[in-house]
C-alpha positions in Angstrom: -10.3 31.6 90.3 -13.2 30.7 87.5 -12.9 28.8 84.8 -12.6 31.8 82.7 -10.0 33.8 85.1 -6.6 33.8 83.7 -5.2 35.3 86.4 -3.5 37.9 84.3 -6.4 40.5 84.1 -4.1 43.2 84.0 -2.5 42.0 80.7 -4.4 42.2 77.9 -5.2 39.2 75.5 -7.0 38.4 72.4 -9.9 36.2 72.9 -8.5 33.4 70.9 -5.5 33.0 72.8 -7.1 33.1 75.8 -9.5 30.7 75.0 -7.0 28.4 73.4 -5.1 28.5 76.9 -7.7 27.3 78.9 -8.6 24.6 76.6 -12.5 26.4 75.3 -13.8 27.8 72.1 -14.1 31.3 71.9 -17.9 31.2 71.8 -17.5 30.1 75.3 -15.4 32.8 76.3 -17.6 35.4 78.4 -17.4 39.1 77.7 -15.0 41.0 80.4 -18.0 43.0 81.2 -20.3 40.1 81.8 -22.1 40.0 85.1 -20.6 36.9 86.0 -17.4 38.9 86.8 -18.9 41.6 89.0 -17.0 39.8 92.2 -15.6 41.2 94.4 -17.2 44.9 94.0 -20.7 43.6 93.1 -22.3 40.4 93.8 -21.9 38.2 90.6 -25.1 37.7 88.6 -26.2 35.5 85.7 -24.6 36.1 82.2 -25.7 39.0 80.1 -23.1 39.1 77.7 -23.0 37.9 74.0 -21.9 34.6 74.9 -25.7 33.1 74.2 -26.4 35.0 71.4 -23.3 34.0 70.0 -24.0 30.3 70.2 -27.5 30.7 68.7 -26.2 32.9 65.8 -23.5 30.1 65.2 -25.9 27.4 65.0 -27.9 29.2 62.6 -25.1 30.3 60.1 -22.9 27.6 59.9 -25.6 25.4 57.8 -25.7 28.4 55.5 -22.2 28.7 55.1 -22.0 25.0 54.4 -24.7 25.0 52.0 -22.8 28.3 50.2 -19.5 25.9 50.4 -21.2 23.1 48.7 -23.5 25.1 46.2 -21.9 28.3 45.0 -18.5 29.4 44.2 -15.9 32.1 45.6 -17.9 34.8 44.1 -21.4 34.1 45.5 -22.4 35.4 49.1 -25.9 35.1 50.7 -27.6 38.6 52.3 -30.2 37.4 54.6 -32.5 40.2 56.3 -35.8 40.1 58.4 -37.8 39.4 55.5 -35.7 38.0 52.6 -32.6 35.8 51.5 -30.7 36.5 48.3 -28.1 34.8 46.9 -25.9 37.2 45.0 -22.7 36.6 42.4 -20.3 39.4 42.2 -19.3 40.5 38.4 -17.2 43.5 38.6 -15.5 44.8 42.0 -13.1 47.6 42.3 -12.1 48.9 46.0 -10.5 52.0 47.0 -9.7 53.9 50.2 -8.6 57.1 47.8 -11.6 59.0 48.9 -12.1 57.9 52.8 -11.6 60.7 54.9 -10.0 60.5 58.4 
């Protein structure tokens, strides 16, 4: 049993519950289809899931979230794309699901 195997693979669990039970962060919990879990049908391979990408993304966005909390207010958001970063402030908002089709 590896450190991510709960021994209860037939019981669906939220990632947060599994990570807490294993004493690790959700960012360290590999996706269920990661190559690390190929055995016994196939040889286990190197990680090919989103763990490293998630860690990298977190390292980038945590300072941005901290900056926004220190310099903004609850009605401000930051939108980042490949060539631009915008600090936006909501002035008026109306939310409705009245016209959404199933």
